[in-house]
TORKEVEX-840447 format. One record per residue: chain; x, y, z of N, C-alpha, C, O in turn; residue number from 1. Coordinates in nm, 4 decimals, m for minus. Example, Ala and Ser with C-alpha at 12.3 -4.5 7.8 and 13.67 -1.06 7.14 Angstrom:
2
  chain      n_c1      n_c2      n_c3     ca_c1     ca_c2     ca_c3      c_c1      c_c2      c_c3      o_c1      o_c2      o_c3  resi
      A    1.3190   m0.5690    0.7800    1.2300   m0.4500    0.7800    1.3200   m0.3300    0.7800    1.4236   m0.3319    0.8465     1
      A    1.2850   m0.2250    0.7080    1.3670   m0.1060    0.7140    1.2900    0.0030    0.7870    1.3409    0.1138    0.8039     2
***
This chain:
111
  chain      n_c1      n_c2      n_c3     ca_c1     ca_c2     ca_c3      c_c1      c_c2      c_c3      o_c1      o_c2      o_c3  resi
      A   m1.0312    1.3865   m0.9663   m0.9125    1.3199   m0.9187   m0.8137    1.2980   m1.0344   m0.6923    1.3052   m1.0156     1
      A   m0.8670    1.2717   m1.1523   m0.7829    1.2435   m1.2691   m0.6833    1.3557   m1.2947   m0.5639    1.3302   m1.3102     2
      A   m0.7307    1.4785   m1.2992   m0.6444    1.5924   m1.3292   m0.5411    1.6107   m1.2184   m0.4258    1.6441   m1.2456     3
      A   m0.5819    1.5892   m1.0954   m0.4887    1.6023   m0.9831   m0.3736    1.5020   m0.9964   m0.2571    1.5386   m0.9809     4
      A   m0.4057    1.3788   m1.0243   m0.3013    1.2760   m1.0399   m0.2123    1.3097   m1.1586   m0.0900    1.2994   m1.1492     5
      A   m0.2723    1.3499   m1.2701   m0.1926    1.3861   m1.3882   m0.0964    1.5001   m1.3565    0.0169    1.5009   m1.4046     6
      A   m0.1407    1.5954   m1.2765   m0.0554    1.7104   m1.2462    0.0614    1.6741   m1.1559    0.1657    1.7392   m1.1604     7
      A    0.0453    1.5727   m1.0754    0.1532    1.5304   m0.9864    0.2512    1.4382   m1.0582    0.3727    1.4549   m1.0477     8
      A    0.1972    1.3409   m1.1313    0.2845    1.2435   m1.1983    0.2070    1.1807   m1.3133    0.1253    1.0909   m1.2928     9
      A    0.2334    1.2288   m1.4344    0.1576    1.1816   m1.5498    0.1806    1.0327   m1.5752    0.0896    0.9626   m1.6195    10
      A    0.3019    0.9840   m1.5474    0.3270    0.8409   m1.5656    0.2422    0.7582   m1.4695    0.1971    0.6491   m1.5045    11
      A    0.2208    0.8091   m1.3503    0.1342    0.7386   m1.2549   m0.0085    0.7300   m1.3108   m0.0748    0.6272   m1.2976    12
      A   m0.0550    0.8391   m1.3734   m0.1883    0.8353   m1.4340   m0.1956    0.7309   m1.5450   m0.2953    0.6596   m1.5572    13
      A   m0.0898    0.7218   m1.6262   m0.0883    0.6226   m1.7334   m0.0937    0.4804   m1.6776   m0.1567    0.3926   m1.7366    14
      A   m0.0277    0.4579   m1.5641   m0.0333    0.3266   m1.4984   m0.1750    0.2986   m1.4496   m0.2236    0.1861   m1.4613    15
      A   m0.2412    0.3999   m1.3952   m0.3786    0.3833   m1.3481   m0.4702    0.3529   m1.4660   m0.5546    0.2637   m1.4582    16
      A   m0.4539    0.4254   m1.5726   m0.5409    0.4122   m1.6892   m0.5138    0.2840   m1.7679   m0.6079    0.2171   m1.8107    17
      A   m0.3877    0.2492   m1.7872   m0.3527    0.1396   m1.8783   m0.2959    0.0157   m1.8105   m0.2768   m0.0871   m1.8754    18
      A   m0.2692    0.0245   m1.6826   m0.2056   m0.0871   m1.6127   m0.0553   m0.0713   m1.6147   m0.0014    0.0043   m1.6956    19
      A    0.0127   m0.1420   m1.5264    0.1583   m0.1280   m1.5199    0.2265   m0.1892   m1.6416    0.1775   m0.2853   m1.7008    20
      A    0.3396   m0.1317   m1.6769    0.4193   m0.1890   m1.7849    0.4804   m0.3196   m1.7374    0.5012   m0.3410   m1.6180    21
      A    0.5085   m0.4058   m1.8330    0.5761   m0.5311   m1.8006    0.7171   m0.4988   m1.7540    0.7863   m0.4175   m1.8154    22
      A    0.7591   m0.5616   m1.6467    0.8937   m0.5382   m1.5948    0.9923   m0.6156   m1.6814    0.9781   m0.7368   m1.6980    23
      A    1.0910   m0.5477   m1.7363    1.1852   m0.6143   m1.8269    1.2770   m0.7121   m1.7534    1.2921   m0.7064   m1.6314    24
      A    1.3365   m0.7999   m1.8297    1.4345   m0.8929   m1.7746    1.5577   m0.8162   m1.7270    1.5805   m0.7019   m1.7666    25
      A    1.6352   m0.8802   m1.6425    1.7615   m0.8215   m1.5971    1.8572   m0.8098   m1.7150    1.8325   m0.8644   m1.8226    26
      A    1.9643   m0.7393   m1.6936    2.0618   m0.7194   m1.8006    2.1218   m0.8510   m1.8489    2.1725   m0.8584   m1.9609    27
      A    2.1166   m0.9554   m1.7651    2.1684   m1.0861   m1.8064    2.0621   m1.1699   m1.8778    2.0869   m1.2858   m1.9111    28
      A    1.9419   m1.1110   m1.9017    1.8356   m1.1791   m1.9737    1.7436   m1.2621   m1.8866    1.6459   m1.3182   m1.9362    29
      A    1.7725   m1.2710   m1.7581    1.6884   m1.3495   m1.6673    1.5705   m1.2664   m1.6191    1.5791   m1.1442   m1.6069    30
      A    1.4601   m1.3355   m1.5921    1.3419   m1.2664   m1.5414    1.3678   m1.2151   m1.4010    1.4475   m1.2709   m1.3256    31
      A    1.2979   m1.1066   m1.3681    1.3100   m1.0474   m1.2362    1.2495   m1.1398   m1.1314    1.1389   m1.1909   m1.1489    32
      A    1.3209   m1.1604   m1.0255    1.2678   m1.2326   m0.9102    1.2730   m1.1368   m0.7931    1.3491   m1.0400   m0.7947    33
      A    1.1922   m1.1633   m0.6911    1.1947   m1.0752   m0.5746    1.3354   m1.0719   m0.5176    1.3970   m1.1754   m0.4922    34
      A    1.3832   m0.9534   m0.4988    1.5203   m0.9342   m0.4540    1.5240   m0.8920   m0.3079    1.4300   m0.8312   m0.2568    35
      A    1.6326   m0.9248   m0.2426    1.6526   m0.8836   m0.1052    1.7095   m0.7425   m0.0989    1.6947   m0.6738    0.0022    36
      A    1.7744   m0.6989   m0.2067    1.8423   m0.5700   m0.2063    1.7985   m0.4858   m0.3251    1.7791   m0.5366   m0.4355    37
      A    1.7837   m0.3593   m0.3010    1.7478   m0.2663   m0.4077    1.8567   m0.2613   m0.5152    1.8291   m0.2267   m0.6301    38
      A    1.9779   m0.2950   m0.4786    2.0898   m0.2877   m0.5715    2.0879   m0.4008   m0.6743    2.1664   m0.4000   m0.7691    39
      A    1.9977   m0.4986   m0.6555    1.9872   m0.6086   m0.7509    1.8970   m0.5752   m0.8699    1.8929   m0.6502   m0.9674    40
      A    1.8245   m0.4628   m0.8625    1.7354   m0.4228   m0.9709    1.8092   m0.3346   m1.0697    1.9017   m0.2623   m1.0326    41
      A    1.7681   m0.3408   m1.1962    1.8193   m0.2432   m1.2921    1.7297   m0.1205   m1.2850    1.6163   m0.1291   m1.2380    42
      A    1.7791   m0.0080   m1.3305    1.7093    0.1198   m1.3183    1.5684    0.1166   m1.3794    1.4744    0.1696   m1.3201    43
      A    1.5534    0.0559   m1.4955    1.4226    0.0508   m1.5620    1.3214   m0.0271   m1.4782    1.2044    0.0107   m1.4719    44
      A    1.3651   m0.1351   m1.4140    1.2761   m0.2137   m1.3282    1.2298   m0.1300   m1.2092    1.1118   m0.1297   m1.1741    45
      A    1.3237   m0.0597   m1.1482    1.2891    0.0250   m1.0336    1.1909    0.1343   m1.0725    1.0986    0.1648   m0.9970    46
      A    1.2101    0.1929   m1.1889    1.1224    0.2988   m1.2358    0.9787    0.2480   m1.2523    0.8842    0.3154   m1.2114    47
      A    0.9625    0.1317   m1.3109    0.8291    0.0742   m1.3316    0.7643    0.0401   m1.1979    0.6472    0.0713   m1.1761    48
      A    0.8383   m0.0226   m1.1099    0.7861   m0.0604   m0.9779    0.7484    0.0645   m0.8990    0.6421    0.0688   m0.8371    49
      A    0.8350    0.1664   m0.9006    0.8105    0.2904   m0.8269    0.6882    0.3640   m0.8792    0.6083    0.4140   m0.8001    50
      A    0.6722    0.3715   m1.0101    0.5578    0.4417   m1.0682    0.4270    0.3737   m1.0302    0.3297    0.4417   m0.9977    51
      A    0.4229    0.2406   m1.0335    0.3017    0.1702   m0.9939    0.2730    0.1915   m0.8455    0.1578    0.2122   m0.8075    52
      A    0.3756    0.1866   m0.7615    0.3570    0.2084   m0.6179    0.3076    0.3505   m0.5913    0.2223    0.3708   m0.5049    53
      A    0.3600    0.4488   m0.6641    0.3172    0.5874   m0.6476    0.1709    0.6033   m0.6877    0.0950    0.6725   m0.6198    54
      A    0.1314    0.5400   m0.7966   m0.0075    0.5484   m0.8417   m0.1021    0.4867   m0.7395   m0.2073    0.5434   m0.7101    55
      A   m0.0657    0.3720   m0.6858   m0.1481    0.3072   m0.5830   m0.1595    0.3976   m0.4609   m0.2684    0.4134   m0.4056    56
      A   m0.0490    0.4566   m0.4187   m0.0502    0.5457   m0.3020   m0.1409    0.6663   m0.3246   m0.2154    0.7052   m0.2345    57
      A   m0.1356    0.7256   m0.4435   m0.2218    0.8399   m0.4734   m0.3688    0.8023   m0.4597   m0.4486    0.8786   m0.4052    58
      A   m0.4035    0.6853   m0.5091   m0.5431    0.6409   m0.5004   m0.5825    0.6132   m0.3556   m0.6917    0.6506   m0.3127    59
      A   m0.4946    0.5481   m0.2807   m0.5235    0.5208   m0.1397   m0.5476    0.6510   m0.0627   m0.6370    0.6582    0.0216    60
      A   m0.4681    0.7527   m0.0918   m0.4798    0.8794   m0.0200   m0.6079    0.9557   m0.0546   m0.6497    1.0441    0.0202    61
      A   m0.6689    0.9222   m0.1657   m0.7846    0.9972   m0.2130   m0.9186    0.9331   m0.1771   m1.0238    0.9869   m0.2118    62
      A   m0.9162    0.8201   m0.1090   m1.0424    0.7492   m0.0842   m1.0728    0.7401    0.0642   m0.9861    0.7606    0.1491    63
      A   m1.1974    0.7090    0.0930   m1.2415    0.6938    0.2315   m1.2067    0.5547    0.2831   m1.1670    0.4662    0.2073    64
      A   m1.2225    0.5382    0.4124   m1.1972    0.4074    0.4737   m1.2931    0.3020    0.4176   m1.2542    0.1875    0.3947    65
      A   m1.4163    0.3412    0.3961   m1.5166    0.2498    0.3408   m1.4756    0.2032    0.2003   m1.4851    0.0848    0.1681    66
      A   m1.4300    0.2978    0.1176   m1.3851    0.2624   m0.0169   m1.2605    0.1742   m0.0104   m1.2460    0.0802   m0.0885    67
      A   m1.1711    0.2053    0.0831   m1.0495    0.1253    0.0967   m1.0837   m0.0211    0.1238   m1.0204   m0.1112    0.0687    68
      A   m1.1816   m0.0441    0.2068   m1.2223   m0.1816    0.2368   m1.2662   m0.2545    0.1096   m1.2490   m0.3758    0.0978    69
      A   m1.3220   m0.1811    0.0164   m1.3735   m0.2418   m0.1063   m1.2666   m0.2636   m0.2133   m1.2865   m0.3421   m0.3060    70
      A   m1.1531   m0.1942   m0.2007   m1.0490   m0.2065   m0.3038   m0.9189   m0.2659   m0.2498   m0.8229   m0.2819   m0.3252    71
      A   m0.9143   m0.2983   m0.1225   m0.7878   m0.3387   m0.0600   m0.7289   m0.4676   m0.1174   m0.6099   m0.4935   m0.0994    72
      A   m0.8078   m0.5471   m0.1844   m0.7555   m0.6714   m0.2433   m0.6994   m0.6511   m0.3840   m0.6414   m0.7433   m0.4413    73
      A   m0.7160   m0.5318   m0.4395   m0.6640   m0.5028   m0.5736   m0.5116   m0.4984   m0.5703   m0.4516   m0.4507   m0.4739    74
      A   m0.4499   m0.5488   m0.6771   m0.3042   m0.5552   m0.6809   m0.2390   m0.4466   m0.7654   m0.1204   m0.4179   m0.7487    75
      A   m0.3152   m0.3862   m0.8558   m0.2569   m0.2805   m0.9389   m0.3420   m0.1548   m0.9289   m0.4589   m0.1590   m0.8904    76
      A   m0.2801   m0.0431   m0.9647   m0.3517    0.0838   m0.9642   m0.4694    0.0804   m1.0620   m0.5748    0.1382   m1.0351    77
      A   m0.4513    0.0136   m1.1737   m0.5600    0.0037   m1.2714   m0.6782   m0.0746   m1.2132   m0.7934   m0.0366   m1.2340    78
      A   m0.6507   m0.1828   m1.1411   m0.7588   m0.2593   m1.0768   m0.8338   m0.1723   m0.9766   m0.9566   m0.1769   m0.9699    79
      A   m0.7599   m0.0926   m0.8983   m0.8228   m0.0034   m0.8008   m0.9124    0.0967   m0.8728   m1.0274    0.1167   m0.8338    80
      A   m0.8604    0.1590   m0.9769   m0.9361    0.2603   m1.0520   m1.0634    0.1996   m1.1120   m1.1714    0.2581   m1.1036    81
      A   m1.0489    0.0829   m1.1716   m1.1654    0.0171   m1.2320   m1.2718   m0.0133   m1.1268   m1.3909    0.0070   m1.1507    82
      A   m1.2291   m0.0615   m1.0112   m1.3267   m0.0916   m0.9063   m1.3920    0.0353   m0.8543   m1.5124    0.0362   m0.8288    83
      A   m1.3154    0.1427   m0.8380   m1.3729    0.2697   m0.7938   m1.4719    0.3237   m0.8967   m1.5764    0.3778   m0.8604    84
      A   m1.4392    0.3090   m1.0241   m1.5334    0.3518   m1.1280   m1.6635    0.2726   m1.1187   m1.7720    0.3284   m1.1348    85
      A   m1.6524    0.1430   m1.0927   m1.7732    0.0612   m1.0780   m1.8537    0.1040   m0.9563   m1.9761    0.1150   m0.9628    86
      A   m1.7851    0.1281   m0.8456   m1.8529    0.1703   m0.7229   m1.9247    0.3021   m0.7465   m2.0437    0.3147   m0.7178    87
      A   m1.8522    0.4002   m0.7988   m1.9098    0.5333   m0.8164   m1.9979    0.5419   m0.9394   m2.0913    0.6219   m0.9429    88
      A   m1.9704    0.4622   m1.0389   m2.0573    0.4582   m1.1559   m2.1952    0.4110   m1.1174   m2.2954    0.4683   m1.1602    89
      A   m2.2011    0.3053   m1.0356   m2.3301    0.2555   m0.9884   m2.3996    0.3601   m0.9025   m2.5206    0.3795   m0.9143    90
      A   m2.3242    0.4276   m0.8161   m2.3824    0.5315   m0.7308   m2.4357    0.6457   m0.8156   m2.5424    0.6999   m0.7867    91
      A   m2.3620    0.6831   m0.9209   m2.4079    0.7907   m1.0084   m2.5336    0.7501   m1.0836   m2.6209    0.8339   m1.1066    92
      A   m2.5450    0.6225   m1.1228   m2.6656    0.5750   m1.1898   m2.7849    0.5842   m1.0960   m2.8936    0.6251   m1.1369    93
      A   m2.7648    0.5459   m0.9694   m2.8727    0.5546   m0.8703   m2.9149    0.6998   m0.8542   m3.0344    0.7291   m0.8528    94
      A   m2.8186    0.7920   m0.8421   m2.8515    0.9340   m0.8285   m2.9265    0.9833   m0.9511   m3.0213    1.0610   m0.9388    95
      A   m2.8848    0.9387   m1.0698   m2.9504    0.9796   m1.1939   m3.0949    0.9298   m1.1960   m3.1856    1.0042   m1.2335    96
      A   m3.1164    0.8054   m1.1563   m3.2514    0.7488   m1.1519   m3.3371    0.8242   m1.0509   m3.4527    0.8564   m1.0783    97
      A   m3.2787    0.8525   m0.9316   m3.3526    0.9259   m0.8290   m3.3887    1.0653   m0.8781   m3.5000    1.1123   m0.8547    98
      A   m3.2954    1.1318   m0.9463   m3.3213    1.2661   m0.9992   m3.4315    1.2624   m1.1033   m3.5195    1.3485   m1.1037    99
      A   m3.4274    1.1642   m1.1909   m3.5295    1.1503   m1.2942   m3.6656    1.1239   m1.2307   m3.7662    1.1825   m1.2709   100
      A   m3.6681    1.0360   m1.1320   m3.7935    1.0046   m1.0631   m3.8492    1.1277   m0.9939   m3.9692    1.1539   m1.0015   101
      A   m3.7640    1.2032   m0.9270   m3.8063    1.3240   m0.8570   m3.8593    1.4265   m0.9559   m3.9608    1.4913   m0.9305   102
      A   m3.7906    1.4413   m1.0685   m3.8342    1.5346   m1.1710   m3.9703    1.4936   m1.2267   m4.0572    1.5789   m1.2448   103
      A   m3.9904    1.3661   m1.2538   m4.1170    1.3164   m1.3058   m4.2286    1.3361   m1.2047   m4.3402    1.3731   m1.2411   104
      A   m4.1983    1.3109   m1.0759   m4.2984    1.3313   m0.9715   m4.3403    1.4772   m0.9628   m4.4589    1.5077   m0.9502   105
      A   m4.2418    1.5685   m0.9696   m4.2748    1.7105   m0.9587   m4.3534    1.7568   m1.0805   m4.4407    1.8427   m1.0687   106
      A   m4.3231    1.7003   m1.1984   m4.3995    1.7357   m1.3183   m4.5422    1.6840   m1.3077   m4.6358    1.7515   m1.3505   107
      A   m4.5599    1.5650   m1.2510   m4.6946    1.5088   m1.2334   m4.7742    1.5896   m1.1312   m4.8954    1.6058   m1.1453   108
      A   m4.7054    1.6406   m1.0277   m4.7735    1.7211   m0.9258   m4.8217    1.8541   m0.9828   m4.9218    1.9093   m0.9372   109
      A   m4.7505    1.9048   m1.0820   m4.7892    2.0320   m1.1433   m4.9116    2.0168   m1.2320   m4.9837    2.1138   m1.2552   110
      A   m4.9358    1.8961   m1.2820   m5.0493    1.8750   m1.3735   m5.1804    1.8785   m1.3043   m5.2844    1.8624   m1.3682   111
***
């Protein structure tokens, strides 16, 4: 999945890997507040918000309904990625243990 995301939007991958960038203050120096209109944002703010939303969407599109239930409370793409790594990392450990056990059993049967 990593290479696929990188090929579509490398900045989205960076958001997944490192977390979203801090949204800068408005041109008047005030912090960003939720706006009613897209025209109230400066271009840099929109770019950061859009990249994070794109990264989240890519991850949502790549997972099953079961996985979605487990990550739906995550707020950033990085949180989603970390949780998916934990889910699949644990599954891979179980598969590794099962493979090792099966291999040991077959070696014992040969003796």
